[in-house]
C-alpha positions as CSV (number, residue, x, y, z in Angstrom):
1,X,10.9,-6.2,-37.6
2,X,7.5,-6.9,-36.3
3,X,7.3,-4.4,-33.4
4,X,6.1,-0.8,-33.8
5,X,8.8,1.8,-34.3
6,X,12.2,0.0,-33.9
7,X,13.4,-3.2,-32.4
8,X,16.3,-3.3,-30.0
9,X,18.7,-3.3,-33.0
10,X,17.1,-0.2,-34.4
11,X,14.8,-1.4,-37.2
12,X,11.9,0.9,-37.7
13,X,8.7,0.1,-39.5
14,X,5.9,2.0,-41.1
15,X,3.1,3.6,-39.1
16,X,0.6,1.7,-41.3
17,X,-0.6,-1.3,-39.3
18,X,-0.8,-3.5,-42.3
19,X,2.8,-2.8,-43.2
20,X,3.9,-2.8,-39.6
21,X,2.9,-6.4,-39.1
22,X,4.6,-7.7,-42.2
23,X,8.0,-9.2,-41.5
24,X,10.6,-8.5,-44.2
25,X,13.1,-11.0,-45.6
26,X,15.0,-13.7,-43.6
27,X,13.0,-16.4,-45.3
28,X,16.0,-18.8,-45.5
29,X,17.1,-18.1,-41.9
30,X,13.5,-18.7,-40.6
31,X,13.3,-21.9,-42.5
32,X,16.6,-23.1,-41.1
33,X,15.7,-22.2,-37.5
34,X,12.3,-23.9,-37.7
35,X,14.0,-27.0,-39.1
36,X,16.6,-26.9,-36.3
37,X,13.7,-27.1,-33.7
38,X,12.6,-30.4,-35.2
39,X,16.0,-32.0,-35.9
40,X,17.3,-34.8,-33.8
41,X,19.8,-33.7,-31.2
42,X,23.0,-35.4,-30.2
43,X,21.3,-37.0,-27.2
44,X,18.5,-38.4,-29.4
45,X,21.0,-39.8,-31.9
46,X,22.9,-41.6,-29.1
47,X,19.6,-43.1,-27.7
48,X,19.4,-40.8,-24.7
49,X,16.5,-38.6,-23.8
50,X,17.4,-34.9,-24.2
51,X,17.9,-33.6,-20.6
52,X,17.4,-29.9,-21.4
53,X,15.7,-27.4,-23.6
54,X,16.8,-27.1,-27.3
55,X,18.8,-23.9,-27.8
56,X,18.6,-21.9,-31.0
57,X,21.3,-19.2,-31.4
58,X,20.8,-16.2,-33.6
59,X,24.2,-14.5,-33.9
60,X,24.9,-11.1,-35.4
61,X,26.3,-7.7,-34.8
62,X,24.0,-5.1,-33.1
63,X,21.9,-3.5,-35.9
64,X,21.6,-6.7,-38.0
65,X,18.0,-7.3,-37.0
66,X,18.8,-10.3,-34.9
67,X,16.2,-9.4,-32.2
68,X,13.6,-8.8,-34.8
69,X,14.3,-12.3,-36.3
70,X,14.0,-13.9,-32.9
71,X,10.7,-12.2,-32.2
72,X,9.4,-13.3,-35.6
73,X,10.5,-16.9,-35.0
74,X,8.8,-16.8,-31.5
75,X,5.6,-15.5,-33.1
76,X,5.6,-18.2,-35.7
77,X,6.1,-21.1,-33.3
78,X,4.3,-19.7,-30.2
79,X,1.3,-22.0,-30.6
80,X,3.5,-25.0,-29.9
81,X,4.3,-23.5,-26.5
82,X,1.0,-23.0,-24.7
83,X,2.5,-21.7,-21.5
84,X,3.7,-18.6,-23.3
85,X,6.9,-16.7,-24.3
86,X,9.2,-15.4,-21.6
87,X,11.6,-12.5,-22.6
88,X,14.7,-11.3,-20.8
89,X,17.6,-9.0,-21.8
90,X,20.9,-10.4,-20.6
91,X,23.0,-7.2,-21.1
92,X,22.6,-3.6,-20.2
93,X,22.5,-1.0,-23.0
94,X,26.2,-0.3,-22.4
95,X,27.1,-4.0,-22.7
96,X,27.4,-4.7,-19.0
97,X,26.5,-8.3,-18.1
98,X,23.2,-8.5,-16.2
99,X,23.6,-10.8,-13.1
100,X,21.8,-14.2,-13.5
101,X,20.1,-13.7,-10.2
102,X,18.3,-10.6,-11.4
103,X,17.2,-12.2,-14.7
104,X,15.9,-15.3,-12.9
105,X,14.0,-13.1,-10.4
106,X,12.3,-11.1,-13.2
107,X,11.3,-14.3,-15.0
108,X,10.0,-15.9,-11.8
109,X,8.0,-12.8,-11.2
110,X,6.5,-13.0,-14.7
111,X,5.6,-16.6,-14.0
112,X,3.9,-15.3,-10.8
113,X,6.2,-17.5,-8.6
114,X,7.4,-16.3,-5.2
115,X,10.9,-15.0,-5.1
116,X,12.4,-14.9,-1.6
117,X,14.1,-11.6,-1.0
118,X,17.9,-11.9,-0.7
119,X,18.0,-15.4,-2.3
120,X,21.4,-16.0,-4.0
121,X,22.0,-16.5,-7.7
122,X,22.2,-20.3,-7.6
123,X,18.9,-20.6,-5.6
124,X,17.1,-18.3,-8.0
125,X,18.3,-20.1,-11.1
126,X,17.3,-23.4,-9.5
127,X,13.9,-22.0,-8.6
128,X,13.5,-20.9,-12.2
129,X,14.4,-24.3,-13.6
130,X,12.0,-25.9,-11.1
131,X,9.2,-23.5,-12.2
132,X,9.7,-24.4,-15.8
133,X,10.1,-28.1,-15.3
134,X,6.3,-28.8,-15.8
135,X,5.7,-26.0,-18.4
136,X,6.1,-25.7,-22.1
137,X,7.4,-22.2,-22.7
138,X,9.6,-20.4,-25.2
139,X,12.4,-18.5,-23.6
140,X,13.7,-15.6,-25.6
141,X,17.1,-14.5,-24.2
142,X,18.2,-11.3,-25.9
143,X,21.8,-9.9,-26.1
144,X,23.4,-12.7,-24.2
145,X,26.9,-11.9,-22.8
146,X,28.3,-15.4,-22.5
147,X,27.5,-19.1,-22.5
148,X,27.6,-19.3,-18.7
149,X,24.9,-16.8,-18.3
150,X,22.6,-18.7,-20.7
151,X,23.4,-22.1,-19.3
152,X,22.2,-21.1,-15.8
153,X,18.8,-20.1,-17.2
154,X,18.1,-23.1,-19.4
155,X,15.1,-25.3,-18.4
156,X,15.8,-28.9,-17.5
157,X,13.2,-30.2,-19.9
158,X,13.1,-30.8,-23.7
159,X,9.6,-29.5,-23.7
160,X,10.9,-25.9,-23.6
161,X,12.7,-24.0,-26.3
162,X,15.4,-21.3,-25.8
163,X,16.0,-18.7,-28.5
164,X,19.2,-16.9,-27.7
165,X,20.4,-13.7,-29.4
166,X,24.2,-13.0,-29.1
167,X,27.0,-11.4,-31.0
168,X,29.0,-14.7,-31.4
169,X,29.0,-18.4,-30.7
170,X,28.1,-19.8,-27.2
171,X,31.0,-22.0,-26.7
172,X,30.3,-24.4,-23.8
173,X,26.6,-25.1,-24.6
174,X,26.4,-28.4,-26.5
175,X,24.5,-29.0,-29.7
176,X,24.0,-25.4,-30.7
177,X,24.3,-24.3,-34.3
178,X,24.3,-20.6,-34.8
179,X,22.3,-18.8,-37.4
180,X,24.6,-16.0,-38.3
181,X,23.0,-12.9,-39.8
182,X,24.4,-10.7,-42.6
183,X,22.4,-8.1,-44.5
184,X,18.9,-8.4,-45.8
185,X,18.3,-9.5,-49.4
186,X,18.2,-6.5,-51.8
187,X,14.5,-6.7,-52.4
188,X,13.6,-6.7,-48.7
189,X,16.2,-3.9,-48.0
190,X,14.7,-1.7,-50.7
191,X,11.2,-2.4,-49.4
192,X,12.3,-1.4,-45.9
193,X,13.5,1.9,-47.4
194,X,10.2,2.4,-49.2
195,X,8.3,2.1,-46.0
196,X,9.9,5.3,-44.9
197,X,10.1,7.2,-48.1
198,X,7.1,6.0,-50.0
199,X,7.2,3.9,-53.1
200,X,7.4,6.8,-55.6
201,X,10.9,7.9,-54.6
202,X,12.2,4.4,-54.9
203,X,10.4,3.7,-58.2
204,X,11.7,6.8,-59.9
205,X,15.3,5.9,-59.2
206,X,15.6,2.2,-58.3
207,X,19.3,2.2,-59.1
208,X,19.9,4.8,-56.4
209,X,18.0,2.8,-53.9
210,X,20.1,-0.2,-54.6
211,X,23.3,1.9,-54.3
212,X,22.1,3.1,-50.9
213,X,21.3,-0.5,-49.8
214,X,24.8,-1.4,-50.9
215,X,26.3,1.5,-49.0
216,X,24.4,0.3,-45.9
217,X,25.4,-3.3,-46.6
218,X,21.7,-4.1,-46.3
219,X,21.9,-3.8,-42.5
220,X,18.4,-3.1,-41.1
221,X,19.4,-0.6,-38.5
222,X,21.5,1.4,-41.0
223,X,18.6,1.3,-43.5
224,X,16.2,2.5,-40.8
225,X,18.3,5.5,-40.1
226,X,18.6,6.2,-43.8
227,X,14.9,5.9,-44.2
228,X,14.3,8.3,-41.3
229,X,16.7,10.8,-42.9
230,X,14.9,10.6,-46.2
231,X,11.4,10.8,-44.7
232,X,12.4,14.0,-42.9
233,X,13.5,15.5,-46.3
234,X,10.8,14.9,-48.9
235,X,12.7,16.9,-51.5
236,X,16.0,15.0,-51.1
237,X,16.8,12.3,-53.7
238,X,17.8,8.8,-52.6
239,X,21.0,9.2,-54.6
240,X,22.0,12.3,-52.5
241,X,22.0,10.2,-49.3
242,X,23.9,7.4,-51.0
243,X,26.6,9.9,-51.9
244,X,26.7,11.3,-48.3
245,X,27.1,7.9,-46.8
246,X,29.9,6.9,-49.3
247,X,31.6,10.2,-48.6
248,X,31.5,9.9,-44.9
249,X,35.1,9.8,-43.6
250,X,36.4,7.5,-40.9
251,X,36.4,3.9,-40.1
252,X,33.5,1.9,-38.8
253,X,30.5,-0.1,-39.9
254,X,27.8,1.1,-42.3
255,X,25.6,1.8,-39.3
256,X,28.3,4.2,-37.9
257,X,28.6,6.0,-41.2
258,X,24.8,6.4,-41.7
259,X,24.4,7.5,-38.0
260,X,27.1,10.2,-38.5
261,X,25.1,11.6,-41.4
262,X,21.8,11.4,-39.5
263,X,23.3,13.0,-36.4
264,X,25.0,15.8,-38.3
265,X,21.7,16.8,-39.7
266,X,20.1,17.3,-36.3
267,X,19.6,20.8,-34.9
268,X,22.0,21.5,-32.1
269,X,19.4,21.3,-29.2
270,X,18.0,18.0,-30.5
271,X,21.6,16.6,-30.9
272,X,22.3,17.5,-27.3
273,X,19.1,15.8,-26.1
274,X,20.0,12.7,-28.1
275,X,23.5,12.5,-26.6
276,X,22.1,12.9,-23.1
277,X,19.7,10.0,-23.6
278,X,22.7,7.7,-23.2
279,X,22.5,8.6,-19.4
280,X,18.9,7.2,-19.1
281,X,18.9,4.3,-16.7
282,X,18.6,0.9,-18.5
283,X,18.2,2.8,-21.7
284,X,14.5,3.5,-20.8
285,X,13.3,7.1,-21.4
286,X,10.1,8.9,-20.7
287,X,9.3,12.6,-21.3
288,X,10.1,13.4,-17.6
289,X,13.6,11.8,-17.9
290,X,14.4,13.6,-21.2
291,X,13.0,16.8,-19.8
292,X,15.2,16.6,-16.7
293,X,18.3,15.6,-18.7
294,X,18.0,18.4,-21.2
295,X,16.5,21.0,-18.9
296,X,13.5,21.6,-21.1
297,X,9.7,21.3,-20.7
298,X,8.0,17.9,-20.5
299,X,5.8,18.6,-23.6
300,X,8.9,19.8,-25.5
301,X,10.8,16.7,-24.5
302,X,8.0,14.4,-25.7
303,X,7.8,16.1,-29.1
304,X,11.5,15.6,-29.5
305,X,11.3,12.0,-28.5
306,X,8.6,11.4,-31.0
307,X,10.8,13.1,-33.6
308,X,13.6,10.7,-32.8
309,X,11.3,7.7,-33.2
310,X,10.4,9.0,-36.7
311,X,14.1,9.3,-37.5
312,X,14.8,5.7,-36.3
313,X,17.0,6.9,-33.5
314,X,14.7,5.8,-30.7
315,X,12.2,3.0,-30.1
316,X,8.6,3.6,-28.9
317,X,7.8,1.0,-26.3
318,X,4.4,-0.7,-26.2
319,X,3.3,0.7,-22.9
320,X,0.2,2.4,-21.4
321,X,2.6,5.4,-20.7
322,X,4.6,7.3,-23.2
323,X,7.9,5.4,-23.0
324,X,10.9,4.9,-25.3
325,X,14.0,2.9,-25.5
326,X,17.5,3.8,-26.7
327,X,18.4,1.1,-29.3
328,X,21.3,-1.0,-28.1
329,X,23.2,-0.5,-31.3
330,X,23.2,3.3,-30.8
331,X,23.9,3.4,-27.1
332,X,27.7,3.3,-27.3
333,X,27.8,5.9,-30.1
334,X,25.6,8.3,-28.1
335,X,27.7,7.8,-25.0
336,X,30.9,8.5,-27.0
337,X,29.4,11.7,-28.4
338,X,28.3,12.8,-25.0
339,X,31.9,12.3,-23.6
340,X,33.3,14.2,-26.6
341,X,30.9,17.2,-26.9
342,X,29.7,17.7,-23.3
343,X,31.9,18.6,-20.3
344,X,32.0,16.2,-17.4
345,X,30.4,18.8,-15.2
346,X,27.5,19.2,-17.6
347,X,26.9,15.5,-17.7
348,X,27.0,15.3,-13.9
349,X,24.5,18.2,-13.7
350,X,22.2,16.4,-16.2
351,X,22.4,13.2,-14.0
352,X,21.6,15.3,-10.9
353,X,18.6,16.9,-12.6
354,X,17.3,13.5,-13.7
355,X,17.7,12.0,-10.2
356,X,16.1,15.1,-8.6
357,X,13.1,14.8,-11.0
358,X,12.8,11.1,-10.2
359,X,12.8,11.9,-6.4
360,X,10.0,14.4,-6.8
361,X,7.9,12.0,-8.9
362,X,8.3,9.3,-6.3
363,X,7.3,11.8,-3.6
364,X,4.2,12.6,-5.6
365,X,3.5,8.9,-6.3
366,X,3.5,8.2,-2.5
367,X,1.7,11.4,-1.5
368,X,-1.3,10.7,-3.7
369,X,-2.0,7.6,-1.6
370,X,-2.1,9.6,1.7
371,X,-5.6,11.0,1.1
372,X,-6.4,11.2,4.8
373,X,-3.4,13.5,5.6
374,X,-4.0,17.3,5.1
375,X,-0.3,17.9,5.1
376,X,0.2,15.4,2.3
377,X,-2.6,16.9,0.3
378,X,-1.2,20.4,0.8
379,X,2.3,19.2,-0.2
380,X,0.9,17.5,-3.3
381,X,-0.9,20.7,-4.4
382,X,2.3,22.6,-4.0
383,X,4.0,20.5,-6.7
384,X,3.9,21.5,-10.3
385,X,1.0,20.1,-12.2
386,X,3.3,18.1,-14.5
387,X,4.6,16.1,-11.4
388,X,1.1,15.2,-10.0
389,X,-0.7,12.0,-10.5
390,X,-4.5,12.3,-10.9
391,X,-5.3,9.2,-8.9
392,X,-3.6,6.5,-6.8
393,X,-4.3,4.0,-9.6
394,X,-2.4,6.2,-12.1
395,X,0.5,6.5,-9.7
396,X,0.6,2.8,-9.2
397,X,0.6,2.2,-12.9
398,X,3.4,4.6,-13.4
399,X,5.4,3.0,-10.6
400,X,4.9,-0.5,-12.0
401,X,5.8,0.5,-15.6
402,X,8.9,2.5,-14.6
403,X,10.0,0.0,-12.0
404,X,13.0,-1.4,-14.0
405,X,14.2,2.0,-14.8
406,X,13.8,3.2,-11.2
407,X,15.8,0.3,-9.9
408,X,18.4,0.9,-12.5
409,X,18.5,4.6,-11.6
410,X,19.3,3.6,-8.0
411,X,22.0,1.2,-9.0
412,X,23.6,3.7,-11.3
413,X,23.4,6.5,-8.8
414,X,25.2,4.4,-6.1
415,X,27.8,3.2,-8.6
416,X,28.5,6.8,-9.7
417,X,29.8,7.7,-6.2
418,X,29.5,11.4,-6.7
419,X,25.8,11.8,-6.1
420,X,25.4,9.9,-2.9
421,X,23.1,12.5,-1.3
422,X,20.7,12.3,-4.2
423,X,21.1,8.5,-4.3
424,X,20.1,8.3,-0.7
425,X,17.0,10.4,-1.2
426,X,16.1,8.5,-4.3
427,X,16.3,5.1,-2.5
428,X,14.3,6.4,0.5
429,X,11.5,7.7,-1.7
430,X,11.5,4.5,-3.8
431,X,11.1,2.3,-0.7
432,X,8.2,4.4,0.6
433,X,6.4,4.5,-2.8
434,X,6.7,0.7,-3.3
435,X,5.5,0.0,0.2
436,X,2.6,2.5,-0.2
437,X,1.4,1.0,-3.5
438,X,2.5,-2.7,-3.4
439,X,2.9,-3.5,0.3
440,X,6.0,-4.6,2.1
441,X,5.6,-8.3,1.4
442,X,5.0,-7.9,-2.4
443,X,7.8,-5.4,-2.7
444,X,10.2,-7.3,-0.5
445,X,12.5,-8.7,-3.3
446,X,13.1,-5.2,-4.7
447,X,13.4,-3.7,-1.2
448,X,16.1,-6.1,-0.3
449,X,18.2,-4.9,-3.3
450,X,17.6,-1.2,-2.4
451,X,18.6,-1.7,1.3
452,X,21.8,-3.3,0.1
453,X,22.5,-0.3,-2.0
454,X,21.8,2.0,1.0
455,X,24.2,-0.1,3.0
456,X,26.9,0.4,0.3
457,X,26.5,4.1,0.4
458,X,26.4,4.2,4.2
459,X,29.6,2.2,4.5
460,X,31.3,4.3,1.8
461,X,30.3,7.6,3.4
462,X,30.9,6.3,7.0
463,X,27.3,7.0,8.1
464,X,26.8,4.6,11.0
465,X,23.1,5.6,11.7
466,X,22.1,4.8,8.1
467,X,24.3,1.7,8.2
468,X,22.4,0.5,11.2
469,X,19.0,1.2,9.6
470,X,20.0,-0.7,6.4
471,X,21.3,-3.6,8.4
472,X,18.1,-3.8,10.4
473,X,16.0,-3.8,7.3
474,X,18.0,-6.4,5.6
475,X,18.1,-8.6,8.7
476,X,14.3,-8.3,9.0
477,X,13.9,-9.5,5.4
478,X,16.3,-12.4,6.1
479,X,14.4,-13.4,9.2
480,X,11.0,-13.4,7.3
481,X,12.4,-15.8,4.7
482,X,13.9,-18.2,7.2
483,X,17.5,-17.2,7.0
484,X,17.7,-16.6,10.8
485,X,21.4,-17.2,11.2
486,X,22.2,-14.6,8.5
487,X,19.7,-12.3,10.2
488,X,21.4,-12.7,13.5
489,X,24.8,-11.7,12.0
490,X,23.2,-8.5,10.5
491,X,21.4,-7.7,13.8
492,X,24.7,-7.8,15.7
493,X,26.3,-5.6,13.0
494,X,23.4,-3.2,13.3
495,X,23.9,-3.1,17.1
496,X,27.6,-2.1,16.6
497,X,26.6,0.6,14.1
498,X,23.9,1.9,16.4
499,X,26.3,2.2,19.3
500,X,28.8,4.0,17.1
501,X,26.1,6.4,16.0
502,X,24.9,6.8,19.6
503,X,21.4,6.0,18.3
504,X,19.3,4.6,21.1
505,X,16.4,3.6,18.8
506,X,18.7,1.5,16.6
507,X,20.5,0.0,19.6
508,X,17.4,-1.0,21.4
509,X,15.8,-2.4,18.2
510,X,18.9,-4.3,17.4
511,X,19.1,-5.9,20.9
512,X,15.5,-6.9,20.8
513,X,16.0,-8.4,17.3
514,X,19.1,-10.3,18.4
515,X,16.9,-11.8,21.1
516,X,14.2,-12.6,18.6
517,X,16.7,-14.4,16.4
518,X,18.1,-16.5,19.3
519,X,14.5,-17.3,20.2
520,X,13.8,-18.5,16.7
521,X,17.0,-20.6,16.8
522,X,15.9,-22.2,20.0
523,X,18.6,-20.6,22.2
524,X,16.1,-19.5,24.9
525,X,18.7,-18.4,27.5
526,X,20.5,-16.1,25.1
527,X,17.1,-14.8,23.9
528,X,16.1,-13.9,27.5
529,X,19.5,-12.3,28.1
530,X,19.1,-10.0,25.0
531,X,15.5,-9.2,25.8
532,X,16.6,-8.2,29.3
533,X,19.2,-5.8,27.9
534,X,16.6,-4.3,25.5
535,X,14.1,-4.0,28.4
536,X,16.7,-2.2,30.6
537,X,17.2,0.4,27.9
538,X,13.5,0.9,27.3
539,X,12.9,1.4,31.0
540,X,15.8,3.8,31.3
541,X,14.3,5.9,28.6
542,X,10.8,5.6,30.0
543,X,9.5,4.1,26.7
544,X,6.5,2.4,28.3
545,X,4.7,1.0,25.3
546,X,8.0,-0.5,24.0
547,X,8.9,-1.8,27.5
548,X,5.5,-3.6,27.7
549,X,6.1,-5.3,24.4
550,X,9.6,-6.4,25.5
551,X,8.3,-7.7,28.8
552,X,6.0,-10.0,26.7
553,X,8.9,-11.2,24.5
554,X,11.0,-11.9,27.6
555,X,8.1,-13.8,29.1
556,X,7.8,-15.8,25.9
557,X,11.5,-16.8,26.1
558,X,11.0,-17.9,29.7
559,X,7.9,-19.9,28.7
560,X,9.8,-21.8,26.0
561,X,12.5,-22.5,28.5
562,X,10.0,-23.9,31.1
563,X,10.6,-21.1,33.6
564,X,6.9,-20.5,34.2
565,X,7.4,-18.3,37.4
566,X,9.6,-15.8,35.5
567,X,7.2,-16.0,32.5
568,X,4.2,-15.1,34.8
569,X,6.1,-12.1,36.2
570,X,6.9,-11.0,32.7
571,X,3.3,-11.2,31.4
572,X,1.9,-9.5,34.5
573,X,4.4,-6.6,33.9
574,X,3.3,-6.5,30.2
575,X,-0.4,-6.4,31.3
576,X,0.3,-3.5,33.7
577,X,2.3,-1.7,31.0
578,X,-0.4,-1.9,28.4
579,X,-3.0,-0.9,30.9
580,X,-1.0,2.3,31.7
581,X,-0.6,3.1,28.0
582,X,-4.2,2.5,27.3
583,X,-3.6,-0.1,24.5
584,X,-6.8,-2.1,25.0
585,X,-6.1,-4.7,22.3
586,X,-2.6,-5.4,23.5
587,X,-3.9,-5.6,27.0
588,X,-6.4,-8.3,26.0
589,X,-3.7,-10.3,24.2
590,X,-1.2,-10.0,27.1
591,X,-3.9,-11.4,29.4
592,X,-4.6,-14.3,27.1
593,X,-0.9,-15.2,27.1
594,X,-0.8,-14.9,30.9
595,X,-3.7,-17.3,31.0
596,X,-1.9,-19.7,28.8
597,X,1.2,-19.7,31.0
598,X,-0.9,-20.2,34.1
599,X,-2.4,-23.2,32.5
600,X,1.1,-24.5,31.7
601,X,2.1,-23.9,35.3
602,X,-0.7,-26.1,36.5
603,X,-3.0,-23.3,37.7
604,X,-6.3,-23.9,35.8
605,X,-8.4,-21.9,38.2
606,X,-6.2,-18.8,37.8
607,X,-6.1,-19.4,34.1
608,X,-9.9,-19.5,33.9
609,X,-10.3,-16.2,35.8
610,X,-7.5,-14.5,33.7
611,X,-9.1,-15.8,30.5
612,X,-12.5,-14.4,31.5
613,X,-10.9,-11.0,32.2
614,X,-9.2,-11.2,28.7
615,X,-12.6,-11.8,27.1
616,X,-13.9,-8.6,28.6
617,X,-10.9,-6.6,27.4
618,X,-11.2,-8.2,23.9
619,X,-14.8,-7.1,23.9
620,X,-13.8,-3.5,24.7
621,X,-11.2,-3.7,21.9
622,X,-14.0,-4.9,19.5
623,X,-11.7,-7.8,18.5
624,X,-14.2,-10.5,17.5
625,X,-11.6,-13.0,16.4
626,X,-9.7,-12.7,19.7
627,X,-12.9,-13.0,21.7
628,X,-13.8,-16.2,19.8
629,X,-10.4,-17.7,20.3
630,X,-10.6,-16.9,24.0
631,X,-14.0,-18.5,24.3
632,X,-12.5,-21.7,22.8
633,X,-9.6,-21.6,25.3
634,X,-12.2,-21.2,28.1
635,X,-13.9,-24.3,26.7
636,X,-10.7,-26.3,26.8
637,X,-10.0,-25.1,30.4
638,X,-13.5,-25.9,31.6
639,X,-13.1,-29.4,30.0
640,X,-10.0,-30.0,32.1
641,X,-11.8,-28.7,35.2
642,X,-14.6,-31.2,34.6
643,X,-17.4,-28.9,33.5
644,X,-18.3,-30.1,29.9
645,X,-21.7,-28.2,30.0
646,X,-20.0,-24.8,30.5
647,X,-17.4,-25.8,27.9
648,X,-20.1,-26.5,25.4
649,X,-21.7,-23.1,26.0
650,X,-18.3,-21.4,25.4
651,X,-17.8,-23.3,22.1
652,X,-21.3,-22.3,21.1
653,X,-20.6,-18.7,21.8
654,X,-17.4,-18.9,19.8
655,X,-19.2,-20.5,16.8
656,X,-21.9,-17.9,16.8
657,X,-19.4,-15.0,16.9
658,X,-17.4,-16.5,14.0
659,X,-20.5,-17.0,11.9
660,X,-21.5,-13.4,12.4
661,X,-17.9,-12.2,11.6
662,X,-17.5,-14.6,8.6
663,X,-14.0,-15.6,9.7
664,X,-12.1,-18.2,11.6
665,X,-10.7,-18.0,15.1
666,X,-7.2,-16.8,15.2
667,X,-4.6,-18.6,17.2
668,X,-3.6,-16.6,20.2
669,X,0.1,-16.0,19.7
670,X,2.7,-14.4,21.9
671,X,3.9,-10.9,21.5
672,X,7.1,-12.3,20.1
673,X,5.3,-13.6,17.1
674,X,3.4,-10.4,16.5
675,X,6.4,-8.0,16.7
């Protein structure tokens, strides 16, 4: 109960900061939990060193304040864990189990550890345990679905502590004693009510307050809703609400009964918005999401969301942006109400509006970075003011803050199966926005997941062109992370899909990539064969720049195989191709590679002349690093030709150029490595 507004189980606090920071009740439970940290475990009693982190389990039904208790415990013992507190939610708002791999990736990202895109669940869990092995952290795992999920995330060091929140016991994890929550003590429960209603209404009728606490069974979430109802009705007596709750028909928990009373008091438009919030991805809501779901203005949606926070029906998230969270204890109830009161077509239309709004926000998020493009600026100005971002920094902050909800929106849209067109647009814009703001390398783990979703839709809808594109993107990410064999399989599948779609771009790209994978695997003959096939298609379509590049890759394969004559022919063809297309920098690099092969072939004189020509082209390209590297190569060649004086002059030139450029000489690499 220490967070502003409500915790994930729906406990709302006063807006007064002094009150807000004061935790209510649970004195006995906190004392037991802190004692449990210090007690000797079974391993210690048997004389063995504890192999893993101590696990504390806080068990209780949603709405019992279990997350608030876990947060309070973490706050009290945080000083003993100097490497910080890591938080993760192990279930979706609808109760769906979150995959261990996704949780481990998020925690690794928070630890600023690299997470290879496409890594499997076991590898990510192992990477997390490795990252935590030399740290002293407190791991707060909220809403755990099962023991297996928790076990995979536990650090292999007794220096860490895991505080787990779940509905029941974690059978299978040794030496765990659950702290099972019931209701608050009466004094704390009454004080929680008074934070909403003010002390006067409680003081004038303390018996009625105790009766209301009894009707709510002192459950924090139920009391929060009750307090919100009373706060919105200053003239209502506490006894009136207690009667309403007792008179509420139907089975269910105290939370269910209080919620029915609170929901029934909402105006019809507000009740509809509240129901539709159950469609929000990952339970995360912002004014745009609510506006799109309900079909109202953004300002009107934000006012309504703030009203829901005051009523205890929504949680305000601590974020630089206006952002809210649907309490987990209310999500299923809202979903059931939506299924009952709204027609399926209306719910699908609300989902479609939400996805369309998200697509437009992502378009605006990307367009604000394209300041040099008149078309992008014009397109941005054509958007409604509410959808525009004032600066690229503001757009990046929005994208970073909304990232979990955006990824969840993509997953839900694909799982829905009825909104595939919107899902495809959403994923396309999400990829572009992430690349624009974060770069391909930083966004790679998220991009991998998005491309897999694209592949799922393409296969379901039998769209071979999009299937080929998704396979190529996935294979590229596999190749960059060293999974070359897996990349090769996907490149071959992309080739088949490209041929089925009669897509020459995908086909040529796949053939070239298959060759690159074979080259990486050391199968130079197959690499040369596939590069030859790709080259034939490029030449047939008169794609000169691409053909020049493939000539270079083919020459590289021949070089590695020791076929220097064929390699020389390939590099000469690449040089001629770049000269025809006017690509000065590529021309210089191709000449440098030709000089390298000439040296391998035992032709130092030719290599010297070619290298000198390459220096001239690098100068025209204004590539200082390449010029310096070529001067160093000239120095090595001159040494082998027996001219150390000239070699020294070349090295001096290279050193001077590097000092002026404040950098280091680059290694001259083949076109295969650049592509």
